[in-house]
C-alpha positions as CSV (number, residue, x, y, z in Angstrom):
1,M,-0.1,0.1,0.1
2,A,1.6,3.6,-1.0
3,M,2.4,5.3,2.5
4,T,-0.2,8.6,2.1
5,P,0.3,11.4,4.4
6,V,-1.6,10.9,7.9
7,S,-3.6,13.7,9.3
8,H,-4.0,13.8,13.2
9,Q,-6.3,16.3,13.5
10,P,-9.9,15.3,14.8
11,L,-12.3,15.4,12.6
12,I,-15.0,17.3,15.1
13,T,-19.0,17.4,14.1
14,P,-21.4,18.0,16.8
15,R,-24.6,16.4,17.4
16,P,-27.3,18.8,19.3
17,V,-28.3,17.2,22.9
18,P,-31.7,17.4,23.4
19,A,-33.5,19.5,26.0
20,E,-35.7,16.6,26.8
21,L,-33.3,13.6,26.4
22,L,-31.8,15.6,29.3
23,A,-34.6,16.0,31.3
24,V,-35.4,12.1,30.9
25,L,-32.1,11.3,32.8
26,A,-32.5,14.2,35.3
27,E,-35.7,12.9,36.4
28,R,-34.3,9.1,36.5
29,L,-30.9,10.0,38.5
30,G,-30.9,13.3,39.5
31,A,-28.1,15.8,40.5
32,R,-25.9,12.9,38.6
33,L,-26.3,14.7,35.8
34,S,-24.0,17.1,35.4
35,T,-23.6,20.0,32.2
36,A,-21.6,22.3,34.9
37,W,-19.1,23.4,32.9
38,A,-15.8,22.4,35.6
39,V,-17.4,18.7,35.2
40,R,-17.3,18.1,31.3
41,E,-14.6,20.1,31.0
42,H,-12.8,17.6,33.2
43,H,-14.8,14.5,31.1
44,G,-13.4,16.3,28.3
45,R,-9.5,16.2,28.6
46,D,-7.0,13.1,28.7
47,E,-3.4,12.7,28.3
48,S,-3.0,13.1,24.5
49,P,-2.2,16.1,22.2
50,F,-5.4,17.2,21.1
51,D,-8.0,20.1,22.4
52,V,-11.6,19.2,21.6
53,P,-14.9,20.5,22.8
54,P,-16.2,18.8,26.6
55,P,-19.2,17.2,26.1
56,D,-22.7,18.3,26.3
57,A,-23.3,16.6,29.8
58,V,-21.6,14.1,32.2
59,L,-23.6,11.1,34.1
60,F,-22.3,9.4,36.8
61,C,-23.8,5.6,36.5
62,E,-23.7,3.4,39.6
63,S,-24.8,0.3,37.9
64,T,-25.8,-2.0,35.0
65,E,-29.2,-1.3,35.4
66,E,-28.6,2.8,35.4
67,V,-26.2,2.4,32.1
68,A,-28.3,0.2,30.0
69,F,-31.4,3.1,31.1
70,A,-29.0,6.2,29.9
71,V,-27.6,4.3,26.8
72,A,-31.6,3.6,25.7
73,Q,-32.5,7.0,26.2
74,A,-29.4,7.7,24.3
75,A,-30.4,5.7,21.2
76,R,-33.3,7.1,21.1
77,W,-32.0,10.4,20.2
78,K,-29.4,8.9,18.5
79,V,-27.1,11.0,20.9
80,P,-22.9,9.9,21.3
81,V,-22.5,8.3,24.5
82,I,-18.5,7.9,25.5
83,P,-17.4,6.3,28.4
84,Y,-15.1,7.1,30.9
85,G,-13.1,5.7,33.4
86,A,-10.4,7.3,35.2
87,G,-9.0,9.4,32.2
88,S,-5.5,8.1,31.6
89,S,-5.9,7.2,28.1
90,L,-3.3,8.3,26.1
91,E,-4.8,8.3,22.3
92,G,-8.1,10.8,22.5
93,H,-10.2,7.7,23.5
94,L,-13.0,10.1,25.8
95,L,-13.0,12.7,23.7
96,A,-16.3,14.2,22.6
97,V,-15.6,14.9,18.9
98,Q,-19.3,14.4,18.3
99,G,-20.5,15.7,21.2
100,G,-22.5,14.1,23.8
101,L,-23.3,12.2,26.8
102,S,-19.8,11.4,29.1
103,L,-20.6,8.1,31.1
104,D,-18.6,8.2,33.8
105,L,-18.7,4.8,35.8
106,S,-15.8,5.3,38.1
107,R,-18.7,5.1,41.0
108,M,-19.1,1.6,39.7
109,N,-16.0,0.4,41.8
110,T,-16.9,-2.3,43.2
111,V,-15.5,-6.0,43.0
112,L,-18.3,-8.7,43.1
113,Q,-17.3,-11.7,43.6
114,L,-13.7,-13.9,44.5
115,N,-13.5,-17.3,43.3
116,A,-10.4,-17.8,45.1
117,E,-10.5,-21.5,44.6
118,D,-11.0,-21.2,40.5
119,Q,-8.4,-17.7,40.5
120,T,-10.9,-15.7,39.3
121,V,-12.8,-12.6,40.1
122,R,-15.9,-10.3,38.6
123,V,-15.4,-6.5,39.5
124,Q,-17.2,-3.3,38.1
125,P,-15.3,-1.3,35.7
126,G,-14.1,1.6,38.1
127,V,-12.4,-0.7,40.1
128,L,-8.7,0.5,40.3
129,R,-6.1,-1.6,39.5
130,S,-4.2,-1.3,42.9
131,Q,-7.5,-1.5,44.5
132,L,-8.1,-4.9,43.1
133,N,-4.8,-6.7,44.2
134,Q,-5.3,-4.6,47.4
135,T,-8.7,-6.7,48.1
136,V,-7.3,-10.1,46.3
137,K,-3.8,-10.5,47.7
138,D,-5.3,-12.0,51.1
139,A,-6.2,-14.7,49.0
140,G,-2.7,-15.2,47.8
141,L,-3.8,-14.1,44.5
142,F,-2.6,-11.0,42.4
143,F,-3.6,-9.3,38.9
144,P,-0.7,-8.6,36.6
145,I,-1.7,-6.4,34.2
146,D,0.6,-3.0,35.0
147,P,0.0,-0.2,32.7
148,G,2.0,2.0,35.0
149,A,-0.8,4.4,35.4
150,D,-3.6,3.0,38.2
151,A,-5.9,2.7,35.1
152,S,-9.6,1.3,35.6
153,I,-10.3,-2.2,35.0
154,G,-12.7,-1.0,32.6
155,G,-10.7,1.2,30.8
156,M,-8.0,-1.6,30.7
157,T,-10.4,-4.0,29.1
158,A,-11.4,-1.3,26.5
159,T,-7.7,-0.6,25.1
160,R,-6.5,-4.5,26.2
161,A,-3.8,-3.0,27.6
162,S,-0.7,-5.1,28.8
163,G,2.4,-3.0,30.7
164,T,5.2,-4.0,32.4
165,N,4.5,-7.6,33.1
166,A,3.0,-8.5,29.7
167,V,6.2,-10.5,29.2
168,R,5.1,-13.2,31.5
169,Y,1.5,-12.4,32.3
170,G,0.3,-11.9,28.6
171,T,-2.4,-8.9,28.4
172,M,-5.7,-8.0,28.8
173,R,-6.6,-10.1,26.1
174,E,-5.3,-13.3,27.8
175,N,-6.7,-12.1,31.2
176,V,-10.4,-11.2,30.8
177,L,-12.8,-14.4,30.9
178,A,-16.1,-12.5,31.1
179,L,-17.6,-9.5,30.1
180,T,-21.4,-8.2,30.6
181,V,-21.7,-5.3,27.9
182,V,-24.6,-2.5,27.2
183,T,-25.0,-2.8,23.5
184,A,-26.1,0.6,21.7
185,S,-30.1,-0.3,22.1
186,G,-29.5,-0.1,26.1
187,E,-29.7,-4.1,26.4
188,V,-27.5,-5.9,28.6
189,I,-25.7,-9.1,27.4
190,H,-23.0,-11.5,28.8
191,T,-20.3,-13.2,26.8
192,G,-17.9,-15.9,28.4
193,T,-18.0,-18.1,31.5
194,R,-15.6,-18.7,34.4
195,A,-14.4,-21.5,32.4
196,R,-11.0,-20.7,30.9
197,K,-11.4,-22.0,28.1
198,S,-15.1,-22.0,25.3
199,S,-15.6,-23.0,21.7
200,A,-19.3,-21.9,21.3
201,G,-19.4,-19.6,19.0
202,Y,-18.0,-16.1,18.1
203,D,-15.4,-15.1,20.7
204,L,-17.8,-11.9,21.4
205,T,-15.4,-11.5,24.6
206,R,-12.2,-11.0,22.5
207,L,-14.3,-8.9,19.9
208,M,-15.2,-6.2,23.0
209,V,-11.6,-6.4,24.6
210,G,-10.0,-3.0,22.7
211,S,-12.8,-2.5,21.3
212,E,-12.5,0.9,23.1
213,G,-16.1,1.9,23.6
214,T,-17.2,1.8,20.3
215,L,-19.5,-1.6,20.1
216,G,-20.6,-1.7,24.0
217,V,-20.2,-0.5,27.4
218,I,-18.7,-2.6,29.4
219,T,-19.9,-2.8,33.0
220,E,-18.5,-6.3,34.7
221,I,-15.6,-8.1,33.8
222,T,-14.5,-11.6,34.5
223,L,-10.1,-11.5,35.3
224,K,-7.8,-14.3,35.5
225,L,-5.8,-14.3,39.0
226,H,-2.3,-15.7,39.7
227,P,-0.9,-17.1,42.4
228,L,1.7,-14.4,44.2
229,P,4.8,-16.0,43.9
230,E,7.0,-17.5,46.6
231,S,10.1,-15.2,45.5
232,V,10.4,-11.3,43.9
233,A,13.5,-10.1,42.9
234,A,13.6,-6.9,41.2
235,A,17.2,-5.2,39.8
236,I,18.3,-2.4,37.8
237,C,21.5,-2.2,35.3
238,S,22.6,0.3,33.4
239,F,24.0,0.7,30.1
240,D,26.7,3.0,27.8
241,D,23.6,3.5,25.0
242,V,20.1,2.1,24.5
243,A,21.3,-0.4,21.9
244,S,23.4,-2.8,24.7
245,A,20.1,-2.2,26.9
246,V,17.9,-3.8,24.0
247,N,20.2,-6.4,23.1
248,T,20.5,-7.6,26.4
249,T,16.9,-7.9,26.5
250,I,16.6,-9.6,23.4
251,A,19.1,-12.4,24.5
252,I,17.3,-12.9,27.6
253,I,14.0,-13.7,25.8
254,Q,15.9,-15.6,23.5
255,M,17.7,-18.0,26.0
256,G,14.0,-18.5,27.2
257,V,14.2,-17.0,30.9
258,P,10.9,-16.6,32.4
259,I,11.0,-13.3,33.3
260,A,8.4,-11.5,34.7
261,R,9.2,-7.4,33.7
262,C,11.9,-6.2,31.4
263,E,11.7,-2.2,31.3
264,L,13.7,0.2,29.3
265,L,14.6,3.6,30.3
266,D,16.8,5.8,28.8
267,S,19.2,8.6,30.0
268,N,16.8,11.4,29.4
269,A,13.7,9.6,31.2
270,V,16.4,8.1,34.2
271,R,17.4,12.0,34.6
272,A,14.0,13.0,35.0
273,V,13.0,10.6,37.7
274,N,16.3,11.5,39.5
275,L,14.8,15.5,39.3
276,N,11.4,14.3,40.5
277,D,11.9,11.4,42.9
278,K,15.9,11.9,44.1
279,L,16.5,8.2,43.5
280,G,20.3,8.7,42.9
281,L,20.2,6.5,39.7
282,K,23.2,6.4,37.0
283,E,22.3,8.5,34.6
284,S,22.4,6.4,31.5
285,P,20.0,3.9,29.5
286,M,19.2,1.7,32.3
287,L,17.1,-2.2,32.4
288,L,14.5,-2.8,35.1
289,M,14.0,-6.8,35.7
290,E,11.6,-8.1,38.0
291,F,11.8,-12.2,38.4
292,H,9.0,-14.4,40.0
293,G,9.4,-18.0,41.2
294,S,10.9,-20.6,43.8
295,P,13.7,-18.8,45.7
296,A,16.2,-21.5,43.6
297,S,14.4,-20.6,40.3
298,V,14.6,-16.6,40.7
299,Q,18.6,-17.1,41.6
300,E,18.9,-19.0,38.9
301,Q,17.1,-16.5,36.6
302,T,19.2,-13.8,38.3
303,E,22.5,-15.3,37.6
304,T,21.6,-16.2,33.9
305,V,20.6,-12.6,33.5
306,Q,23.7,-10.6,35.2
307,A,26.1,-12.7,33.2
308,L,24.1,-11.4,29.5
309,A,24.0,-8.0,30.5
310,H,28.1,-8.6,31.7
311,E,28.4,-9.5,28.2
312,H,26.8,-6.3,26.5
313,G,28.7,-3.9,28.9
314,G,25.9,-4.2,31.6
315,Q,27.3,-2.2,35.0
316,A,25.8,-0.9,38.2
317,F,23.5,-3.8,39.0
318,E,21.2,-3.0,41.9
319,W,19.4,-6.0,43.8
320,A,16.2,-5.5,45.1
321,T,14.1,-8.2,47.5
322,T,12.1,-6.3,50.2
323,P,9.1,-5.0,49.0
324,E,9.9,-1.4,50.0
325,A,13.4,-2.1,47.7
326,R,11.6,-3.2,45.1
327,T,9.0,-0.1,45.1
328,R,11.8,2.2,45.3
329,L,13.1,0.5,42.0
330,W,9.9,0.5,40.6
331,R,9.4,4.0,41.4
332,A,11.5,5.1,38.6
333,R,9.6,3.6,35.7
334,H,5.9,4.3,37.1
335,H,7.1,8.2,37.5
336,A,8.7,8.3,34.3
337,Y,6.0,9.9,32.3
338,L,4.7,12.7,34.8
339,S,8.5,13.2,35.9
340,A,9.2,13.6,32.1
341,L,6.4,16.2,31.5
342,Q,7.9,18.1,34.3
343,T,11.0,18.8,32.7
344,K,9.2,21.3,30.5
345,P,6.6,23.1,32.1
346,G,3.2,23.4,30.2
347,C,4.2,20.7,27.6
348,R,2.3,17.8,26.1
349,A,3.4,14.7,25.1
350,V,3.1,13.0,21.5
351,T,3.7,9.6,22.4
352,T,4.6,6.3,20.3
353,D,3.6,3.0,20.9
354,T,4.6,0.6,18.2
355,C,6.0,-3.0,19.0
356,V,8.0,-5.0,16.6
357,P,9.4,-8.3,16.4
358,I,11.9,-9.0,19.1
359,S,14.7,-9.5,17.1
360,R,14.3,-5.9,15.1
361,L,13.6,-4.1,18.5
362,A,17.3,-2.9,18.7
363,E,17.1,-1.2,15.2
364,A,13.5,0.1,15.9
365,V,14.5,2.0,19.2
366,T,18.3,3.5,17.8
367,V,16.8,4.8,14.4
368,A,13.7,6.5,16.8
369,E,16.5,7.7,19.3
370,D,19.1,8.8,16.5
371,E,15.9,10.9,14.4
372,A,14.9,12.2,17.8
373,R,18.6,13.6,19.1
374,A,18.9,15.0,15.6
375,A,15.3,16.9,15.2
376,G,16.3,18.9,18.7
377,L,12.9,18.3,20.1
378,P,13.3,17.1,23.5
379,Y,11.9,13.3,23.9
380,F,12.5,10.5,26.4
381,I,12.2,6.4,25.7
382,V,10.9,3.6,28.0
383,G,9.6,0.8,27.2
384,H,8.1,-2.8,27.6
385,V,11.2,-4.3,26.0
386,G,10.3,-7.8,27.0
387,D,7.4,-8.4,24.8
388,G,8.8,-5.5,22.1
389,N,7.1,-2.4,22.8
390,F,8.7,0.9,23.3
391,H,7.6,4.4,23.9
392,I,9.5,7.4,22.6
393,A,7.8,10.4,23.3
394,Y,8.3,13.9,22.0
395,L,7.6,16.9,24.6
396,I,6.2,19.7,22.5
397,D,4.9,23.3,23.6
398,P,1.1,23.1,22.8
399,A,1.3,27.2,21.9
400,R,3.8,26.2,18.8
401,P,2.0,24.4,16.5
402,E,5.7,23.6,14.7
403,E,6.4,21.7,17.1
404,R,3.5,19.7,17.7
405,E,3.8,19.6,13.4
406,L,7.2,18.3,13.6
407,A,6.9,15.2,16.8
408,E,4.0,13.5,14.3
409,R,6.6,13.9,11.7
410,L,8.8,11.7,13.4
411,N,5.8,9.6,14.8
412,E,5.2,8.6,11.8
413,G,8.7,7.7,10.9
414,V,8.9,5.2,13.9
415,V,5.5,3.9,13.1
416,R,6.1,2.9,9.7
417,R,9.2,1.8,10.4
418,A,7.5,-0.6,12.7
419,I,4.9,-1.9,10.2
420,A,7.4,-2.3,7.3
421,M,9.1,-4.9,10.5
422,Q,6.1,-6.6,10.2
423,G,4.9,-5.0,13.8
424,T,2.3,-2.9,15.0
425,C,1.6,0.9,15.3
426,T,0.1,0.5,18.8
427,G,1.0,-2.5,21.3
428,E,-1.5,-1.2,24.2
429,H,-2.9,2.2,24.0
430,G,-5.5,1.3,21.1
431,I,-6.0,3.6,18.2
432,G,-8.2,6.5,19.3
433,L,-8.4,9.4,17.6
434,H,-4.4,9.3,17.1
435,K,-3.9,6.1,15.0
436,Q,-6.7,6.0,12.5
437,G,-4.5,6.5,9.2
438,F,-1.7,4.0,10.8
439,L,-4.9,1.1,11.4
440,L,-5.6,1.7,7.7
441,E,-1.9,1.0,6.8
442,E,-1.5,-2.0,8.8
443,A,-4.6,-3.9,8.7
444,G,-5.2,-2.6,5.1
445,A,-8.7,-1.7,3.7
446,G,-10.3,-5.1,3.4
447,G,-9.5,-5.3,7.2
448,V,-10.8,-1.9,8.0
449,A,-13.7,-2.3,6.2
450,M,-14.3,-5.5,7.9
451,M,-13.7,-3.4,11.0
452,R,-16.4,-1.0,9.8
453,A,-19.0,-3.8,8.8
454,I,-19.1,-5.0,12.8
455,K,-19.1,-1.6,14.2
456,Q,-22.2,-0.6,11.7
457,A,-24.2,-3.7,12.7
458,L,-23.5,-3.4,16.9
459,D,-24.3,0.6,16.7
460,P,-25.9,1.4,13.4
461,D,-26.7,4.9,14.6
462,N,-23.3,5.5,15.6
463,I,-23.9,6.5,19.2
464,L,-21.1,4.3,21.1
465,N,-18.1,6.9,21.4
466,P,-18.2,8.1,17.7
467,G,-15.0,9.0,15.6
468,K,-12.7,6.5,17.5
469,I,-11.0,3.9,15.6
470,F,-11.9,4.7,12.2
471,Q,-14.9,7.8,11.0
472,R,-18.0,7.1,10.2
473,P,-20.4,9.9,9.0
474,A,-22.4,11.8,11.8
475,V,-25.8,10.1,12.0
């Protein structure tokens, strides 16, 4: 397919919200419907670089029944409905490009049923990742998907999130067993079961996971849990350059070491967390790693990895086996994004999200780094390099359009190299508003046409998070 320029400006096509709809919702849900500017503005902004008018109203739902009622009423007037979780999305998923109703699910934050014997749990979408792990730890279990931010389980499901543990435990796709979903007509359906596998018809659960709120509103999620590991050790290791760190990662994966986490921070990211959190880390490219298993297996893993890192110039190893020490090391990774934003006050980040076959990772990262350095735009690199996923974030002044244009040109180069390497434009953040042109290049016209057909069949009036993943005309 010919590579044509990709537009990154969202198409704004507001649809009027009738006063009758607001009156019906207010009569049923009272003060939990808000049209206050401050509330609307809060729900009209995420971590993406886009500035879009806020939704016309915000509705705070507390049950599946309330969501179904709200969606059914919105469907009567063909008014857009945008699910809202923790507001931490990076690609404009929650922005109301066609106006409408923001459906805030954060109050649906109950852990509904823990089945410790089966290692499953059923939760509402507003449950936060940290809350879930706090709830299940006394049963000797944990939920491993860790995207960095303390995101909501509903948002993580809708975007098919992954994060730091994906190299060992997989992504949301592998860890969601069943869903309760409100369809575009307001009907409540159930997909999947608590069983670990099924061959019963189309896999509607997998269809909804990663659909970014465009096919249904997720109101309950049944998840796989995993036993807390008997022993955990974390380590950091510094390198002279990013290529050496990435080549160490490739060697670890190719050796079959069952490493739980393998994260990269470049020197810019390390410098930022040192400034923000006073960690005193060596300011050079760094791998953060974690090992799970029995004491003997963890010892074997760490020795193997240390030897591989040494072969690639790894130095300044620092080990941590207590929870407090591990938390200190992982603070560097979890705080990297916000710490880097502090280095350029008032900036916004244009963030790439490519994932490539592990054998091509070193090339993808080093070329991206070389181009960013040559362009002179402030940047930092972090990545879940254990599964080939890395992010380079360009820090731009939103008042200077030329910086945004430069960042988008750099981003296009990163994405198109990934696609040429048989990788993907998004390893975990999703398409949203930002990557729609790249989806066409990656999936092809036929693939996107099939996605559009599914959307048309399930949401004929285009009310569910319209304008995301691909464009459809406003009704």
